[in-house]
C-alpha positions as CSV (number, residue, x, y, z in Angstrom):
1,M,47.2,168.9,208.8
2,N,47.5,171.6,206.0
3,R,47.8,171.3,202.5
4,S,50.3,174.7,202.2
5,D,52.5,172.7,204.5
6,F,54.0,170.9,201.4
7,P,55.2,173.7,198.9
8,I,55.1,171.4,196.0
9,L,51.4,170.7,195.9
10,E,51.2,174.3,194.8
11,E,53.0,173.1,191.2
12,L,51.4,172.9,188.1
13,V,51.7,169.9,185.5
14,Y,51.2,171.1,182.3
15,K,49.3,174.0,183.6
16,K,47.1,171.5,185.6
17,P,47.1,171.4,189.7
18,L,49.4,168.6,190.3
19,V,47.7,165.6,192.1
20,Y,50.0,163.5,193.7
21,F,49.3,160.0,193.7
22,D,52.5,158.0,193.9
23,N,53.1,158.2,197.6
24,A,54.4,154.8,198.0
25,A,57.3,155.6,195.7
26,T,58.2,158.7,197.5
27,T,56.1,161.0,199.6
28,Q,56.1,165.1,199.5
29,K,58.1,166.9,201.9
30,P,56.7,169.3,204.5
31,K,58.4,172.8,204.9
32,E,59.8,172.3,208.3
33,V,62.2,169.1,207.3
34,I,63.1,171.0,204.0
35,D,64.0,174.4,206.5
36,A,65.5,171.1,208.8
37,L,68.2,170.1,205.6
38,S,68.6,173.9,204.9
39,N,69.3,175.3,208.4
40,Y,71.9,171.8,208.9
41,Y,74.0,173.2,206.0
42,E,73.7,176.7,206.5
43,T,74.8,176.8,210.3
44,L,75.8,173.3,211.6
45,N,77.7,171.6,208.7
46,S,80.0,169.2,210.4
47,N,81.2,165.8,210.8
48,I,80.0,164.4,214.4
49,H,81.5,162.2,216.5
50,R,85.0,162.7,216.0
51,G,85.7,166.7,216.5
52,V,86.0,168.3,219.9
53,H,85.2,171.8,218.3
54,C,81.9,173.5,218.6
55,L,79.8,172.6,215.7
56,S,80.9,169.1,215.6
57,Q,79.4,168.8,218.9
58,K,76.6,170.4,218.0
59,A,76.2,168.3,215.0
60,T,76.6,165.3,217.0
61,E,74.1,166.2,219.8
62,E,71.1,166.6,217.0
63,F,71.8,163.4,215.5
64,E,71.6,161.3,217.9
65,I,68.4,163.5,219.3
66,A,67.4,162.0,216.0
67,R,68.1,158.7,217.0
68,K,66.4,158.2,220.2
69,C,63.1,159.9,218.1
70,V,63.3,157.0,215.9
71,Q,63.8,155.1,218.6
72,Q,60.4,156.1,220.7
73,F,58.6,155.9,217.3
74,I,59.1,152.6,216.4
75,H,59.0,151.8,220.7
76,A,62.4,150.3,220.1
77,A,63.6,149.2,223.8
78,H,67.1,150.6,223.2
79,D,68.3,153.5,220.9
80,Y,71.5,151.8,220.0
81,E,69.6,149.4,218.5
82,I,68.8,151.9,215.9
83,V,71.1,151.9,212.9
84,F,71.1,154.4,209.9
85,T,71.4,153.1,206.2
86,R,70.9,154.8,203.1
87,G,67.2,153.3,203.2
88,A,65.1,150.6,203.4
89,T,67.3,148.8,200.5
90,E,70.6,149.1,202.3
91,S,69.2,147.8,205.5
92,I,67.8,144.6,204.0
93,N,71.1,144.2,202.6
94,L,72.7,144.8,205.7
95,V,70.8,142.1,207.6
96,A,71.4,139.8,204.7
97,S,75.1,140.2,204.3
98,S,75.6,140.7,208.3
99,F,73.6,137.7,209.3
100,G,74.7,135.9,206.4
101,R,78.1,135.6,207.3
102,T,77.3,134.6,211.1
103,F,74.8,132.4,210.3
104,I,74.2,130.9,207.0
105,E,76.0,127.9,205.4
106,A,75.5,125.8,202.0
107,G,72.1,124.1,202.4
108,D,70.9,126.7,204.8
109,E,67.3,127.7,203.9
110,I,65.6,131.3,204.1
111,I,61.8,132.3,203.6
112,I,60.5,134.8,202.0
113,S,56.8,135.7,200.5
114,E,56.3,135.8,196.9
115,M,54.4,140.1,197.0
116,E,58.4,140.9,198.0
117,H,59.6,143.5,197.0
118,H,62.7,142.9,194.4
119,S,65.0,145.2,197.6
120,N,63.3,141.8,199.5
121,I,64.7,139.3,197.0
122,V,67.8,139.7,195.7
123,P,69.9,140.2,198.8
124,W,68.9,137.0,199.9
125,Q,69.4,135.7,196.4
126,F,73.2,137.0,196.9
127,L,73.3,135.6,199.7
128,C,72.0,132.1,199.0
129,E,74.4,132.2,196.1
130,D,77.2,133.0,198.1
131,R,76.8,130.2,201.1
132,G,75.0,127.5,198.8
133,A,71.9,128.1,200.5
134,V,68.5,128.0,199.6
135,L,65.2,130.3,198.7
136,K,61.9,129.3,200.0
137,V,58.8,130.9,198.4
138,L,55.2,131.3,200.5
139,P,52.9,132.1,197.8
140,F,49.5,134.9,198.3
141,A,46.3,134.0,197.3
142,E,44.3,135.5,194.3
143,N,43.2,138.7,196.5
144,G,46.8,139.3,197.5
145,E,46.4,137.7,200.6
146,L,49.4,135.4,201.7
147,L,49.2,131.6,202.4
148,L,49.8,131.5,205.6
149,D,48.7,128.0,206.0
150,Q,51.6,126.7,204.4
151,L,54.5,128.6,206.1
152,E,55.1,125.5,208.9
153,S,55.0,123.7,205.9
154,L,57.9,125.6,204.7
155,I,60.0,125.7,208.0
156,T,62.5,122.8,208.1
157,P,65.5,122.0,210.7
158,R,67.9,124.3,207.9
159,T,65.4,127.0,207.8
160,K,67.7,130.2,209.5
161,I,65.2,133.3,209.0
162,V,62.2,134.6,207.7
163,A,62.1,137.7,206.2
164,V,58.6,139.2,204.6
165,T,57.3,142.9,204.0
166,H,54.7,144.2,206.2
167,V,53.1,145.9,204.0
168,S,53.0,144.9,199.9
169,N,53.7,148.2,197.8
170,T,51.5,146.3,195.2
171,L,48.9,144.9,196.5
172,G,48.5,147.3,199.2
173,T,48.1,143.6,201.8
174,I,48.6,144.3,205.6
175,N,50.3,141.0,206.1
176,P,49.7,139.4,209.6
177,V,53.0,140.0,210.7
178,K,52.5,139.4,214.3
179,Q,51.5,135.8,213.6
180,I,54.2,135.4,211.3
181,I,56.6,136.0,213.9
182,E,54.7,133.9,216.5
183,I,54.9,131.2,213.8
184,A,58.8,131.5,213.4
185,H,59.6,132.2,216.5
186,A,57.8,128.2,217.7
187,H,60.5,127.4,215.7
188,H,63.1,129.2,216.9
189,L,63.7,131.4,213.8
190,P,64.3,135.1,213.7
191,V,62.1,137.4,211.5
192,M,63.7,140.5,209.3
193,I,60.4,142.9,208.7
194,D,60.5,145.2,205.4
195,G,58.3,148.1,206.9
196,A,59.4,150.7,203.9
197,Q,55.7,150.7,203.3
198,A,54.4,150.6,206.6
199,V,55.6,153.3,208.8
200,A,54.1,156.1,207.1
201,H,50.8,154.4,207.2
202,C,50.2,152.6,210.6
203,P,52.4,152.2,213.8
204,V,54.7,150.4,214.7
205,D,56.1,148.8,217.6
206,V,58.8,146.6,217.4
207,Q,58.6,145.8,220.6
208,D,55.0,144.3,220.6
209,L,55.7,142.8,217.2
210,D,58.6,141.2,218.6
211,C,60.6,140.9,215.4
212,E,64.1,140.8,215.4
213,F,65.2,143.1,212.8
214,Y,62.6,145.7,210.8
215,C,63.7,148.1,208.3
216,F,62.1,151.2,206.6
217,S,63.5,154.2,204.5
218,G,62.6,158.0,205.4
219,H,61.5,159.3,201.9
220,K,58.4,156.9,202.3
221,M,57.3,159.0,205.5
222,Y,57.8,162.4,204.0
223,G,61.5,162.6,205.1
224,P,65.0,163.3,203.0
225,M,66.1,160.8,200.6
226,G,69.3,158.8,201.6
227,I,68.3,158.0,204.7
228,G,66.8,154.9,206.0
229,V,66.4,153.1,209.5
230,M,67.3,149.3,210.2
231,Y,66.1,148.4,214.1
232,G,67.8,145.0,215.3
233,K,67.3,143.6,218.4
234,E,70.2,144.2,220.8
235,E,71.3,140.4,221.3
236,W,71.7,139.8,217.6
237,L,73.7,142.9,216.3
238,N,75.7,141.9,219.2
239,R,76.4,138.8,217.2
240,M,76.5,139.9,214.0
241,K,79.4,141.1,211.9
242,P,79.9,144.6,210.5
243,Y,78.2,144.9,206.9
244,Q,80.9,147.4,206.2
245,G,84.7,148.2,207.3
246,G,85.9,151.9,207.8
247,G,86.0,154.9,210.1
248,E,83.6,155.3,213.4
249,M,82.3,151.3,212.5
250,I,85.6,150.5,214.4
251,S,87.4,150.4,218.3
252,N,91.0,149.5,217.4
253,V,92.7,149.2,213.8
254,T,96.3,147.6,213.9
255,F,97.8,145.7,210.9
256,E,97.3,142.3,212.6
257,K,93.8,143.0,213.5
258,T,90.6,145.4,214.1
259,T,88.6,145.3,216.8
260,Y,84.9,147.1,216.4
261,N,83.2,149.1,218.0
262,E,80.1,149.4,219.9
263,L,76.3,149.4,218.3
264,P,75.2,151.1,216.8
265,F,78.7,152.6,215.6
266,K,79.6,148.6,214.7
267,F,77.7,148.8,211.7
268,E,77.6,152.9,210.9
269,A,80.6,152.9,208.8
270,G,81.9,156.0,206.9
271,T,80.4,160.0,207.4
272,P,76.6,159.7,207.9
273,A,73.9,161.6,206.1
274,V,73.5,163.9,208.8
275,G,71.0,166.8,207.5
276,D,69.3,163.8,206.5
277,V,68.9,162.2,209.9
278,I,68.1,165.7,211.3
279,G,65.2,165.6,208.5
280,L,63.8,162.6,209.2
281,R,63.8,163.7,213.5
282,K,61.3,166.7,211.7
283,A,59.3,164.1,209.3
284,I,58.7,162.2,212.7
285,E,57.8,165.0,214.3
286,Y,55.5,166.1,211.9
287,M,53.4,162.5,211.6
288,Q,53.2,162.9,215.3
289,S,51.8,166.1,215.2
290,V,49.1,164.4,212.9
291,G,49.0,161.3,214.7
292,V,49.8,158.3,213.1
293,Q,46.6,156.5,214.0
294,A,44.9,159.6,212.3
295,I,46.9,159.3,209.3
296,A,46.0,155.7,209.0
297,D,42.6,156.4,209.5
298,Y,42.3,159.1,207.0
299,E,44.0,157.1,204.4
300,N,41.7,154.1,204.6
301,E,39.1,156.4,204.1
302,L,40.4,157.7,201.1
303,L,41.2,153.8,199.8
304,Q,37.5,153.0,200.4
305,Y,36.2,156.0,198.7
306,G,38.9,155.4,195.7
307,T,38.1,152.0,195.4
308,E,34.2,152.5,195.1
309,Q,34.7,155.2,192.5
310,L,37.2,153.6,190.3
311,L,35.5,150.2,190.4
312,Q,32.6,152.0,188.7
313,I,34.7,152.2,185.4
314,D,33.9,150.0,183.5
315,G,36.7,147.1,182.7
316,L,38.5,148.4,185.5
317,R,40.3,145.7,187.8
318,I,42.2,146.0,190.8
319,Y,44.8,143.8,191.8
320,G,45.2,143.5,195.5
321,Q,41.7,142.6,197.3
322,S,42.5,141.5,200.8
323,A,40.8,142.6,204.1
324,H,43.5,144.1,205.1
325,K,45.1,147.3,202.7
326,A,47.1,150.3,202.9
327,A,46.1,153.0,200.7
328,V,47.3,151.6,197.6
329,I,45.1,150.7,194.5
330,S,46.8,148.8,191.5
331,F,44.8,148.8,188.7
332,L,44.3,148.0,185.0
333,V,41.6,149.3,182.6
334,G,40.3,146.5,179.5
335,N,43.4,145.5,177.7
336,I,45.2,149.7,178.1
337,H,48.9,149.1,178.4
338,P,49.4,150.9,182.0
339,Y,52.3,152.7,180.7
340,D,49.8,154.4,178.3
341,M,47.6,155.0,180.9
342,G,50.1,156.4,182.9
343,V,51.1,158.8,180.2
344,L,47.7,160.3,179.4
345,L,46.9,160.8,183.3
346,D,49.8,162.7,183.5
347,H,49.1,165.0,180.7
348,Q,46.0,165.8,183.4
349,G,48.2,166.5,185.9
350,I,47.7,163.3,187.8
351,A,51.0,161.4,188.7
352,V,50.4,157.4,189.3
353,R,53.2,154.9,189.1
354,T,53.5,152.7,186.1
355,G,55.1,149.2,185.5
356,H,56.0,146.1,187.7
357,H,56.9,148.2,191.1
358,C,60.1,146.2,191.7
359,T,57.7,143.2,192.3
360,Q,58.0,141.4,189.2
361,P,57.2,138.0,190.8
362,V,53.8,139.6,191.6
363,M,53.4,140.4,188.0
364,T,53.9,137.0,186.9
365,H,51.5,135.7,189.4
366,Y,48.6,137.5,187.6
367,N,50.6,137.0,184.2
368,I,50.0,141.0,183.4
369,P,52.7,143.2,182.3
370,G,52.5,145.4,185.0
371,T,49.8,147.9,186.8
372,V,49.1,151.7,187.2
373,R,49.5,152.1,190.9
374,A,47.6,154.9,192.7
375,S,48.5,155.7,196.3
376,F,47.3,158.0,198.4
377,A,49.1,160.0,201.3
378,L,47.8,162.7,204.4
379,Y,47.5,165.7,201.9
380,N,45.1,163.5,199.8
381,T,41.9,164.4,199.2
382,K,38.6,162.5,197.7
383,E,38.3,165.8,195.2
384,E,41.5,164.5,193.7
385,I,40.3,160.6,193.5
386,D,37.6,161.9,191.5
387,T,40.0,164.0,189.0
388,L,41.6,160.7,189.0
389,V,38.9,158.8,188.3
390,K,37.5,161.8,185.8
391,G,41.3,161.3,184.3
392,V,40.7,157.4,183.8
393,I,37.8,157.6,182.0
394,R,39.0,160.7,179.6
395,A,42.4,158.2,178.8
396,K,40.1,155.0,178.4
397,D,37.7,156.9,175.7
398,M,41.2,158.2,173.6
399,L,42.5,154.7,173.9
400,Q,39.7,152.6,173.6
């Protein structure tokens, strides 16, 4: 991997070299992903699966090659268990809607965790409101680790599904999802994993995890925005009703009745983002060329270094100190508002995220307005972390 693979890293911000530490929000794109998008629209642009002409057939072939690439990347059993969506948010909404319409009745229960992104809270709240179901929450400890010993007590005969994040976008916690899945399966419960913050940072094997559903976005793993994946076990996808109606997801339509297409097309209504799917394939191939485990190891090195250096700043507090973390550091300094810190860092060319990070219940847990979040990727360096530390110190001196 060369930093030159990512053209945007050559940009200047306020005449200073860009230090990009907002990777949990979205990662930058290598040139081969950008080129793949450009090449699709320049040479292949066509609708897929429906045309007999050359462009349509070529675009369809590239699209389905990308599906197989995703299958192999997360080690799914079948390529038709890979459903393309607009992102992790739509993937979770798809599961909540389709699973809910098929299996949830009044009085049933859904278990999520206290550290979930709003995208894995609100869709389940919608479902509970529509069906008269009950949302139950597994809490986490002060260090950001789930209180897993409380999961058994939350499960009752009315529990229908467990939905938890693999990696917290705010705390960085890598949750013991395999253990959670084993506990749920002991009660014959399916599990949905929000993998948006995991797939770019650690190897994922959905068959080894044995989860029923796994959702993630392309733009957080060096791919384009507007593309995501919902993996589902074949048996569950076959039982669930479609999420959206329209073209592609049908087998036969009359005014009296519609029958649905086979997997995965049953869940892919309308024209898909073909160029973005091809771009996602290129992003996966780029990650594989570096090595997913090598990325994880390097980012952990950055995490350890960044944690050590930032904690040397007087008054700095880190939220999320689990023994198993991804490369995310959320912090506050003294009584400085995170927005003020973020603005001053930005003027030094340092891009961080400030606010509640779409995890307001986490902020409520700690009774804070938000945090400053620095999140690392494979192209970041220890020298950039040094720049961040100096920037925080400078901002602190200005604000206190």
